[in-house]
C-alpha positions as CSV (number, residue, x, y, z in Angstrom):
1,M,3.1,23.9,-46.2
2,E,-0.3,22.3,-45.9
3,K,-2.3,24.1,-43.2
4,K,-3.0,22.1,-40.0
5,L,-6.8,21.5,-39.8
6,I,-8.2,22.0,-36.3
7,G,-11.6,21.5,-34.7
8,M,-14.5,20.9,-36.7
9,K,-12.5,20.5,-39.9
10,K,-10.8,17.2,-38.6
11,R,-11.9,13.7,-39.1
12,L,-14.5,14.5,-41.7
13,T,-17.3,11.8,-42.4
14,N,-16.6,10.0,-45.5
15,Y,-19.4,11.4,-48.0
16,G,-17.1,11.8,-50.7
17,D,-17.3,15.5,-50.7
18,D,-15.5,17.3,-47.6
19,D,-17.2,20.4,-47.8
20,F,-20.6,18.9,-47.5
21,A,-19.4,16.8,-44.7
22,L,-18.4,19.9,-42.8
23,F,-21.5,21.9,-43.8
24,L,-23.6,18.9,-42.2
25,R,-21.6,18.5,-39.3
26,K,-21.9,22.2,-38.3
27,S,-25.6,22.1,-39.0
28,F,-26.2,19.5,-36.4
29,I,-23.8,20.7,-33.8
30,K,-25.9,24.0,-34.0
31,G,-28.3,22.0,-32.8
32,F,-27.0,22.4,-29.1
33,G,-26.8,26.2,-29.5
34,H,-23.3,26.5,-30.7
35,N,-22.5,29.3,-33.0
36,D,-20.2,29.7,-35.9
37,D,-17.5,31.6,-33.7
38,A,-17.7,28.5,-31.5
39,L,-17.3,26.0,-34.2
40,D,-14.0,27.4,-35.8
41,K,-12.1,27.0,-32.5
42,P,-10.1,24.2,-31.4
43,V,-12.0,21.3,-29.9
44,I,-11.4,19.7,-26.4
45,G,-13.2,16.2,-26.0
46,I,-13.9,15.4,-22.4
47,I,-14.5,11.8,-21.9
48,N,-17.4,11.3,-19.5
49,T,-17.6,8.0,-17.4
50,Y,-20.5,8.8,-15.0
51,S,-22.7,6.0,-14.3
52,D,-25.3,5.1,-11.5
53,F,-23.3,2.1,-10.9
54,N,-20.3,4.0,-10.2
55,S,-20.0,5.9,-6.8
56,C,-16.2,6.4,-7.5
57,H,-17.4,8.5,-10.3
58,G,-20.3,10.1,-8.4
59,N,-18.8,13.8,-8.7
60,L,-18.0,13.2,-12.4
61,N,-20.5,15.7,-13.9
62,S,-19.4,18.5,-11.8
63,L,-15.7,18.0,-12.9
64,V,-16.9,18.1,-16.4
65,E,-18.5,21.4,-15.7
66,A,-15.4,22.6,-14.1
67,S,-13.3,21.3,-17.1
68,K,-15.6,23.1,-19.5
69,A,-15.3,26.2,-17.9
70,G,-11.4,26.0,-17.9
71,V,-11.6,25.2,-21.7
72,L,-14.0,28.1,-22.3
73,A,-11.8,30.4,-20.7
74,A,-8.5,29.3,-22.4
75,G,-10.7,30.0,-25.8
76,A,-11.6,26.5,-27.2
77,L,-14.7,24.4,-27.4
78,P,-15.4,21.8,-24.8
79,L,-17.5,18.9,-26.0
80,S,-18.0,15.8,-23.7
81,F,-19.0,12.5,-24.8
82,P,-19.5,9.0,-23.0
83,T,-17.6,5.8,-23.0
84,I,-17.9,2.6,-20.8
85,S,-17.7,3.0,-17.2
86,L,-16.2,0.4,-14.9
87,H,-16.7,0.0,-11.0
88,E,-14.8,-2.8,-9.3
89,S,-18.0,-4.0,-7.3
90,F,-20.5,-3.9,-10.3
91,S,-18.4,-5.8,-12.9
92,F,-19.0,-9.6,-13.9
93,P,-17.1,-11.5,-13.6
94,T,-14.4,-8.7,-13.0
95,S,-13.7,-5.2,-14.1
96,M,-10.3,-6.4,-15.4
97,Y,-12.1,-8.6,-17.8
98,L,-13.5,-5.5,-19.3
99,R,-10.5,-3.2,-18.9
100,N,-9.5,-3.7,-22.6
101,L,-12.6,-3.2,-23.8
102,M,-12.9,0.1,-22.4
103,A,-9.4,0.8,-23.7
104,M,-10.4,0.0,-27.2
105,D,-13.9,2.0,-26.6
106,T,-11.8,5.2,-25.4
107,E,-9.2,4.9,-28.5
108,E,-11.7,4.4,-31.2
109,M,-14.1,7.2,-29.6
110,M,-10.9,9.6,-29.7
111,K,-10.2,8.7,-33.1
112,A,-13.5,9.1,-34.6
113,L,-14.2,12.6,-33.2
114,P,-12.7,15.9,-34.4
115,L,-10.5,16.6,-31.1
116,D,-7.8,18.7,-30.8
117,A,-7.2,17.4,-27.4
118,C,-8.6,15.3,-25.1
119,I,-9.4,15.1,-21.1
120,L,-9.8,11.7,-19.6
121,I,-12.0,11.7,-16.5
122,G,-11.9,8.4,-14.4
123,G,-11.0,7.0,-11.1
124,C,-12.0,3.5,-10.3
125,D,-9.3,1.1,-10.6
126,K,-9.4,-0.2,-14.3
127,T,-10.7,3.0,-15.7
128,V,-7.6,5.4,-15.4
129,P,-5.3,2.5,-17.2
130,A,-7.9,1.9,-19.6
131,Q,-8.1,5.5,-20.6
132,I,-4.4,5.9,-21.0
133,M,-4.1,2.7,-22.9
134,G,-6.6,3.6,-25.3
135,A,-5.3,7.6,-25.4
136,L,-1.7,6.5,-26.0
137,S,-2.9,4.4,-28.9
138,A,-5.3,6.9,-30.2
139,N,-2.0,9.3,-30.4
140,I,-4.0,12.4,-29.5
141,P,-2.8,15.1,-27.0
142,F,-4.4,14.3,-23.7
143,V,-4.4,15.0,-20.0
144,Q,-6.0,12.8,-17.0
145,L,-8.1,14.0,-14.6
146,V,-9.1,11.8,-11.6
147,T,-12.2,11.8,-9.7
148,G,-10.3,11.8,-6.2
149,P,-10.5,9.9,-3.2
150,M,-13.4,9.8,-0.8
151,S,-13.5,11.1,2.6
152,V,-13.1,8.9,5.7
153,G,-15.9,7.4,7.8
154,S,-16.0,6.5,11.5
155,F,-17.3,2.7,12.9
156,K,-17.0,2.4,16.8
157,G,-15.0,5.3,17.1
158,D,-12.2,4.6,14.6
159,R,-11.6,6.2,11.2
160,V,-12.5,3.7,8.5
161,G,-12.6,3.6,4.5
162,A,-12.8,1.5,1.5
163,C,-11.5,-1.1,1.1
164,T,-9.0,-2.3,3.7
165,D,-11.4,-1.8,6.3
166,C,-13.9,-3.6,4.4
167,R,-11.9,-6.7,4.4
168,R,-10.6,-6.2,7.7
169,I,-14.4,-5.6,9.1
170,W,-15.5,-8.9,7.0
171,A,-12.8,-11.2,8.2
172,D,-13.8,-10.1,11.9
173,Y,-17.5,-10.8,10.9
174,R,-16.3,-14.5,9.6
175,S,-14.6,-14.7,12.9
176,N,-17.7,-14.2,14.8
177,N,-16.2,-11.1,16.4
178,L,-18.5,-9.1,14.9
179,T,-22.6,-9.3,14.8
180,N,-24.8,-8.7,11.5
181,E,-25.8,-5.4,13.1
182,D,-22.1,-4.3,13.3
183,V,-21.6,-5.1,9.9
184,L,-24.8,-3.2,8.8
185,E,-23.5,-0.5,10.8
186,A,-20.0,-0.3,9.0
187,S,-21.5,-0.6,5.8
188,N,-23.0,3.0,6.4
189,Q,-19.8,4.3,7.1
190,L,-17.2,2.6,4.8
191,V,-18.0,4.5,1.9
192,P,-19.2,7.9,3.4
193,T,-18.9,9.9,0.1
194,V,-18.5,9.3,-3.6
195,G,-14.8,9.0,-4.4
196,T,-12.3,6.2,-5.1
197,C,-11.1,4.1,-2.2
198,G,-9.2,6.1,0.4
199,V,-6.5,3.9,0.8
200,M,-3.3,2.9,-1.1
201,G,-5.5,0.8,-3.3
202,T,-5.6,0.7,-7.2
203,A,-7.0,3.8,-7.8
204,S,-4.8,5.8,-5.4
205,T,-1.7,4.1,-6.8
206,M,-2.8,4.6,-10.3
207,A,-3.4,8.2,-9.6
208,L,0.1,8.8,-8.0
209,M,1.8,6.9,-10.9
210,V,0.1,8.9,-13.6
211,E,0.9,12.2,-11.9
212,T,4.5,11.0,-11.9
213,L,4.4,9.9,-15.5
214,G,3.4,13.4,-16.0
215,L,0.1,13.0,-17.6
216,M,-2.1,15.2,-15.2
217,V,-1.8,18.6,-13.6
218,P,0.9,18.7,-11.0
219,G,-0.9,18.1,-7.6
220,G,-3.8,16.3,-9.1
221,A,-3.7,12.9,-7.8
222,C,-4.6,13.4,-4.3
223,A,-7.3,16.2,-3.5
224,P,-10.4,14.3,-2.2
225,A,-13.2,14.0,-4.5
226,V,-15.7,16.2,-2.7
227,S,-13.2,19.2,-2.1
228,A,-13.4,22.4,-3.6
229,Q,-9.7,22.0,-4.5
230,R,-10.9,19.0,-6.9
231,V,-13.0,21.4,-8.9
232,R,-10.3,23.8,-9.0
233,I,-8.0,20.8,-10.4
234,S,-10.6,20.4,-13.0
235,E,-10.7,23.8,-14.1
236,E,-7.0,24.0,-14.7
237,T,-7.0,20.7,-16.2
238,G,-9.4,22.3,-18.7
239,A,-7.0,25.2,-19.5
240,L,-4.1,23.1,-19.9
241,A,-6.2,20.8,-22.4
242,V,-6.2,23.9,-24.7
243,K,-2.4,24.8,-24.1
244,I,-1.5,21.2,-25.3
245,A,-3.9,21.2,-28.0
246,N,-2.5,24.7,-29.4
247,L,1.0,23.2,-29.0
248,N,0.2,19.5,-30.2
249,H,2.3,18.5,-26.8
250,N,1.2,14.6,-27.3
251,P,2.5,12.3,-24.4
252,R,3.4,9.8,-27.0
253,D,6.1,12.1,-28.1
254,W,7.8,12.5,-25.1
255,L,7.0,9.5,-22.6
256,T,10.2,7.5,-22.1
257,E,11.2,4.4,-20.9
258,R,12.7,6.5,-17.8
259,S,9.2,8.1,-17.5
260,F,7.8,4.6,-16.8
261,E,10.8,3.7,-14.3
262,N,9.9,6.9,-12.3
263,A,6.3,5.4,-12.1
264,L,7.6,2.0,-11.0
265,R,10.0,4.0,-8.3
266,V,6.8,5.7,-6.9
267,L,4.6,2.5,-7.1
268,L,7.5,0.9,-4.8
269,A,7.7,3.9,-2.7
270,V,4.2,4.3,-1.7
271,G,3.5,0.5,-0.9
272,G,1.4,0.4,-3.9
273,S,-1.1,-2.0,-5.2
274,T,0.1,-5.1,-7.1
275,N,-2.3,-4.4,-9.8
276,G,-0.1,-1.2,-10.4
277,I,2.6,-3.0,-12.2
278,I,0.1,-5.0,-14.7
279,H,-1.4,-1.7,-15.5
280,L,1.6,0.2,-16.0
281,T,3.0,-2.6,-18.0
282,A,0.1,-2.6,-20.4
283,M,0.4,1.2,-20.7
284,A,3.9,1.3,-21.6
285,G,3.2,-1.7,-24.0
286,R,1.2,0.7,-25.9
287,M,4.3,2.9,-26.4
288,G,6.2,-0.3,-27.5
289,I,7.9,-0.1,-24.2
290,D,8.7,-3.4,-22.2
291,L,9.0,-3.0,-18.5
292,S,10.6,-6.1,-17.0
293,L,9.8,-7.7,-13.7
294,D,13.5,-8.2,-13.1
295,R,14.0,-4.5,-13.2
296,L,10.9,-3.9,-11.0
297,D,12.8,-6.1,-8.3
298,E,16.1,-4.5,-8.9
299,L,14.4,-0.9,-8.4
300,G,12.6,-2.1,-5.1
301,R,16.0,-3.3,-3.4
302,N,16.9,0.5,-2.8
303,T,13.4,1.9,-2.8
304,P,11.9,1.9,0.8
305,V,8.4,2.4,1.4
306,I,7.8,5.8,2.9
307,V,4.3,6.4,2.8
308,D,2.4,5.6,5.9
309,L,-1.1,4.6,4.2
310,K,-3.2,1.5,4.5
311,P,-2.9,-1.5,3.8
312,S,0.9,-1.0,4.3
313,G,0.5,1.7,7.1
314,E,-2.4,3.5,9.2
315,G,-3.2,6.5,7.1
316,Y,-5.6,7.6,4.2
317,M,-5.6,9.6,1.2
318,E,-6.8,12.6,2.6
319,D,-3.8,12.3,4.9
320,L,-1.2,12.5,2.2
321,D,-3.0,15.3,0.4
322,K,-2.8,17.5,3.5
323,A,1.0,16.4,3.8
324,G,1.6,17.6,0.4
325,G,0.5,14.9,-2.0
326,L,3.0,13.3,-4.6
327,V,5.5,16.2,-4.8
328,R,6.2,15.5,-0.9
329,I,7.2,11.9,-2.0
330,L,9.0,12.9,-5.0
331,T,11.1,15.3,-3.0
332,E,12.1,12.5,-0.5
333,I,13.2,10.1,-3.3
334,A,14.4,12.6,-5.9
335,D,17.9,11.0,-6.2
336,L,16.3,7.6,-7.5
337,L,14.4,9.6,-10.3
338,Y,15.0,10.7,-13.5
339,L,14.2,14.3,-12.9
340,D,14.7,15.7,-16.6
341,E,11.5,13.8,-17.8
342,L,9.1,16.0,-19.2
343,T,5.3,16.3,-18.0
344,V,2.1,17.2,-19.9
345,S,2.5,20.9,-18.5
346,G,5.8,21.3,-20.3
347,E,7.8,21.4,-17.2
348,T,10.2,18.7,-16.0
349,L,9.7,16.7,-12.7
350,N,12.5,18.9,-11.3
351,Q,11.1,22.1,-12.1
352,I,7.9,21.0,-10.2
353,I,9.7,20.0,-7.2
354,K,11.8,22.9,-7.0
355,R,8.9,25.3,-7.3
356,T,6.7,23.5,-4.9
357,R,8.5,24.0,-1.5
358,M,7.1,22.0,1.6
359,S,8.4,23.0,5.0
360,W,5.4,22.1,7.2
361,P,5.8,19.1,9.6
362,Q,3.9,15.7,8.9
363,S,4.1,12.3,9.5
364,V,2.4,10.6,6.5
365,V,5.4,10.8,4.3
366,R,8.4,9.4,6.3
367,T,11.9,10.2,5.5
368,R,14.3,7.6,3.9
369,G,16.0,7.1,7.2
370,T,12.8,6.3,9.1
371,P,10.9,4.3,6.2
372,V,7.5,2.2,6.7
373,F,9.5,-0.6,5.1
374,D,13.0,-0.9,4.3
375,S,12.6,-2.3,0.8
376,G,10.2,-2.0,-2.1
377,G,6.7,-2.8,-1.1
378,L,6.9,-5.3,-4.2
379,A,8.8,-8.1,-4.7
380,V,9.3,-10.6,-7.6
381,L,9.5,-14.6,-6.8
382,K,10.9,-17.1,-9.3
383,G,11.2,-20.6,-9.3
384,N,9.6,-23.9,-10.7
385,L,6.4,-22.9,-9.7
386,A,6.7,-19.5,-11.4
387,P,9.2,-19.5,-14.1
388,D,8.0,-16.4,-15.7
389,G,7.6,-14.7,-12.2
390,A,5.0,-13.9,-9.5
391,I,4.3,-10.8,-7.2
392,I,4.2,-10.5,-3.3
393,K,3.5,-7.1,-1.7
394,Q,6.1,-7.9,0.9
395,S,5.2,-4.7,2.7
396,A,1.5,-6.1,3.5
397,A,2.8,-9.4,4.4
398,S,3.4,-10.9,8.0
399,S,6.9,-11.0,8.8
400,E,6.8,-14.6,10.3
401,L,5.8,-16.1,6.9
402,I,7.9,-14.6,4.4
403,I,10.1,-17.5,4.9
404,H,7.7,-20.4,5.0
405,Q,7.7,-24.1,4.1
406,G,4.0,-25.9,4.0
407,K,1.8,-28.5,2.7
408,A,-0.4,-27.1,-0.2
409,V,-4.1,-27.2,0.2
410,V,-5.3,-26.9,-3.6
411,F,-8.5,-25.5,-4.9
412,D,-9.1,-26.2,-8.7
413,G,-10.9,-23.0,-9.5
414,L,-13.5,-20.4,-7.8
415,A,-16.3,-22.8,-7.5
416,D,-14.1,-25.3,-5.7
417,L,-13.0,-22.6,-3.3
418,S,-16.5,-21.6,-2.7
419,N,-17.7,-25.2,-1.9
420,R,-15.0,-26.2,0.3
421,I,-13.0,-23.2,2.0
422,D,-15.5,-23.3,4.9
423,D,-16.0,-27.1,5.2
424,E,-15.6,-28.0,8.6
425,D,-13.9,-31.4,7.2
426,L,-11.3,-29.6,5.2
427,D,-7.9,-30.9,6.1
428,V,-6.2,-27.7,6.7
429,S,-3.9,-26.0,9.2
430,S,-2.5,-22.6,9.8
431,K,0.9,-23.9,8.7
432,D,-0.3,-25.1,5.3
433,I,-0.4,-23.1,2.0
434,L,-3.6,-22.3,0.4
435,V,-3.3,-22.6,-3.6
436,L,-6.0,-21.5,-5.8
437,K,-5.7,-22.6,-9.8
438,N,-7.3,-21.2,-12.7
439,I,-8.0,-17.8,-12.0
440,G,-5.7,-16.0,-14.3
441,P,-6.2,-14.3,-17.6
442,K,-7.5,-17.0,-19.5
443,G,-8.6,-19.4,-16.7
444,A,-11.3,-17.2,-14.7
445,P,-11.6,-15.5,-17.2
446,G,-10.2,-11.9,-16.5
447,M,-7.8,-12.7,-13.4
448,P,-10.2,-11.7,-10.7
449,E,-9.2,-10.3,-7.3
450,A,-9.9,-13.6,-5.6
451,G,-5.9,-13.8,-4.5
452,L,-7.0,-12.9,-1.1
453,I,-8.3,-16.6,-0.5
454,P,-10.3,-16.1,2.8
455,I,-8.9,-17.9,5.8
456,P,-11.0,-21.2,6.7
457,K,-13.6,-20.3,8.8
458,K,-12.7,-23.1,11.3
459,L,-9.2,-21.4,11.6
460,A,-10.4,-18.0,11.5
461,R,-12.4,-18.9,14.6
462,M,-9.1,-19.9,16.3
463,G,-7.7,-16.4,15.6
464,V,-5.5,-17.0,12.6
465,K,-5.1,-13.9,10.6
466,D,-3.1,-14.8,8.1
467,M,-1.3,-17.8,5.7
468,V,0.6,-18.1,2.9
469,R,-1.7,-17.9,-0.3
470,I,-0.4,-18.5,-3.8
471,S,-2.8,-18.1,-7.0
472,D,-2.5,-17.3,-10.9
473,G,-5.1,-14.4,-9.9
474,R,-4.6,-10.7,-8.5
475,M,-5.4,-9.1,-5.3
476,S,-7.2,-5.7,-4.6
477,G,-4.8,-2.9,-3.6
478,T,-6.4,-2.5,-0.6
479,A,-6.1,-6.0,0.9
480,S,-3.0,-7.4,2.8
481,G,-1.5,-10.6,3.7
482,T,1.1,-12.9,2.9
483,I,-0.3,-13.3,-0.7
484,V,1.8,-14.7,-3.9
485,L,-0.1,-13.5,-7.0
486,H,0.2,-13.4,-10.7
487,V,2.0,-16.7,-11.0
488,A,3.0,-16.9,-14.5
489,P,2.6,-18.8,-16.9
490,E,-1.1,-19.3,-15.3
491,A,-2.6,-22.9,-14.9
492,A,-5.1,-22.5,-17.6
493,I,-2.4,-22.6,-20.1
494,G,-0.4,-25.2,-18.6
495,G,1.9,-23.4,-16.3
496,P,3.4,-25.5,-13.2
497,L,0.8,-24.2,-10.7
498,N,-1.8,-26.4,-12.6
499,Y,0.3,-29.6,-11.6
500,V,0.3,-28.9,-7.6
501,K,-1.5,-31.4,-5.7
502,N,-2.9,-31.3,-2.2
503,G,0.0,-32.2,0.0
504,D,2.9,-31.1,-2.0
505,E,5.6,-29.0,-0.1
506,I,5.7,-25.5,-1.3
507,Y,8.7,-23.5,-0.2
508,L,8.4,-19.6,-0.3
509,N,11.6,-17.1,0.5
510,V,10.8,-13.5,-0.2
511,N,14.1,-12.5,0.9
512,T,16.1,-14.7,-2.0
513,R,13.0,-14.3,-4.0
514,T,12.1,-18.0,-4.2
515,L,9.0,-19.6,-5.1
516,K,9.5,-23.4,-5.5
517,L,7.3,-26.5,-5.7
518,L,9.4,-29.3,-3.8
519,V,8.5,-31.7,-6.5
520,S,10.9,-33.3,-8.8
521,D,11.2,-32.5,-12.5
522,E,10.4,-36.0,-13.4
523,E,7.3,-36.0,-11.6
524,L,6.1,-32.9,-12.9
525,Q,6.6,-34.3,-16.5
526,V,4.4,-37.5,-15.4
527,R,1.8,-35.2,-14.2
528,K,1.9,-33.1,-17.1
529,K,1.0,-36.2,-19.5
530,K,-1.8,-37.6,-16.9
531,M,-3.5,-33.9,-16.8
532,P,-3.7,-32.5,-20.2
533,I,-4.8,-28.8,-20.4
534,I,-8.3,-28.8,-21.8
535,T,-9.7,-25.1,-22.4
536,T,-12.9,-23.9,-23.8
537,S,-13.2,-20.7,-25.9
538,P,-16.2,-18.5,-26.2
539,K,-17.7,-18.9,-29.7
540,R,-18.5,-15.3,-30.2
541,G,-18.3,-11.6,-29.1
542,Y,-15.7,-10.1,-26.8
543,G,-15.2,-13.2,-24.8
544,K,-13.9,-14.8,-28.0
545,L,-11.6,-11.9,-28.5
546,F,-10.6,-11.8,-25.1
547,H,-9.7,-15.7,-24.9
548,E,-7.7,-15.8,-28.2
549,H,-5.6,-12.8,-27.7
550,V,-5.1,-12.1,-23.9
551,M,-1.4,-12.0,-22.8
552,Q,0.0,-13.2,-19.4
553,A,0.4,-10.9,-16.4
554,P,4.0,-10.0,-17.0
555,Q,2.8,-8.5,-20.4
556,G,0.1,-6.6,-19.0
557,V,-2.9,-8.8,-19.7
558,D,-3.6,-6.5,-22.6
559,F,-4.4,-7.8,-26.0
560,D,-1.5,-8.7,-28.3
561,F,-2.7,-6.9,-31.4
562,L,-2.9,-3.8,-29.2
563,K,0.6,-3.6,-28.2
564,G,3.2,-1.1,-29.7
565,V,2.5,2.1,-31.9
566,D,1.2,2.5,-35.4
567,D,2.3,5.8,-36.7
568,E,-0.3,5.7,-39.5
569,D,-2.6,6.7,-36.6
570,K,-0.9,10.1,-36.1
571,L,-2.9,12.9,-36.9
């Protein structure tokens, strides 16, 4: 039997002489002060995504050091290395545009370096899915470590945190209910510490789903970024990484479609971000698993929202952590889960639930009999306006608008929206439906979080807080409102959304899952002939790659050539 290569002996640089390649490799790594004993041990890579542009990862260097301590104590050699770091507020045109690039960076670095296992450290919205997409494709044992949520601030006596309160405060400012001084004061409190958004936005949603998938240490999703608990989790992650390296306990060998359905259940039960379905679909796609929007909707009909966190509820992630975190949620919906699914720790979900007894009173995780919302936080809409589906976060929508018919007020893109939304002459009323085209994967590009179309100022000043809004783009998981997203096919590739005109009547019925443009098929065909699709592809670089290969929202907005598995990569 051929002896398995470990550590520095793996993935030797091609010089035509493997012994020389190992000699040269060890000579250079000794420049860091490592001795021969250390260089004979398994190597645990630690992905470092620290960036001065990324306060979500502001604690990351301390987590790297704690992870290293765990690796060393378990008898392996920890070596950290950098990859792309993405922050939602510092990525032009949008971090989603760069998610696939980060996934490719992660995959290629993991495949290039001599790793027996890898710790992925990330947190901000697109970083965790990018890392897992890349790691699943690299086909190397890995464990995820999230940076953790930020703490809560205080504004005018109320607890606040990014970014649901950011949007509420900005809406109040647009309505002339807050002054410039108020907004300045609020900006000092909305992000009071490093860490990810402290509400049930995309970062928190992804952390909980990844723990449900079994890809991090049990209890690893919710601990605050600045807590000692987060440091202890990091050290435990280091020890676990050594264990999975020695056992070759590779997630690609034990993750199943049922694992991903468990994550969908949690997405629904926590009132999670609409982004979660796109990212989970892309992650599953790297395994060759197709997640269906129809199945998501089916699961949602008997999965209540039981977590009382903003934007669907009132609490913050630090409250969920004190209530018991993910295990408290899993315990409450255990009968809806596949409990025999494995995790990276080697335990099943059932074993983790049974050994984690929680008896103290709390109010953040509701019982099934007293939910925040009766059925799943997300609903899938279909109809002639969205033949391939659209998403609405019904748990964060206005009850009086979930069945609504109104006149379309159409914006042809982000520039058009910016130029006209606050025009005092804009022909719009609170009963109308705001429609924004060309912010899908190809149309924007990158499917930006512009689906939260602002209420026109003249209506906001009248006290209008919500309207039905429809687009082929995305919305931040921290946002709320009656907002239809991910309309597919998108306008830029000839989806029906492209042919909506001002004054068209649109019918929305969340209860029957209907999104319909009240225009005849014959009229739509006439419009298609008069309004041909003209797209311009970038001529070089990543932009060209993105435009030519990005898939639609129901396929996770991944690149078509990255979907599925390649067993030749298994090492």
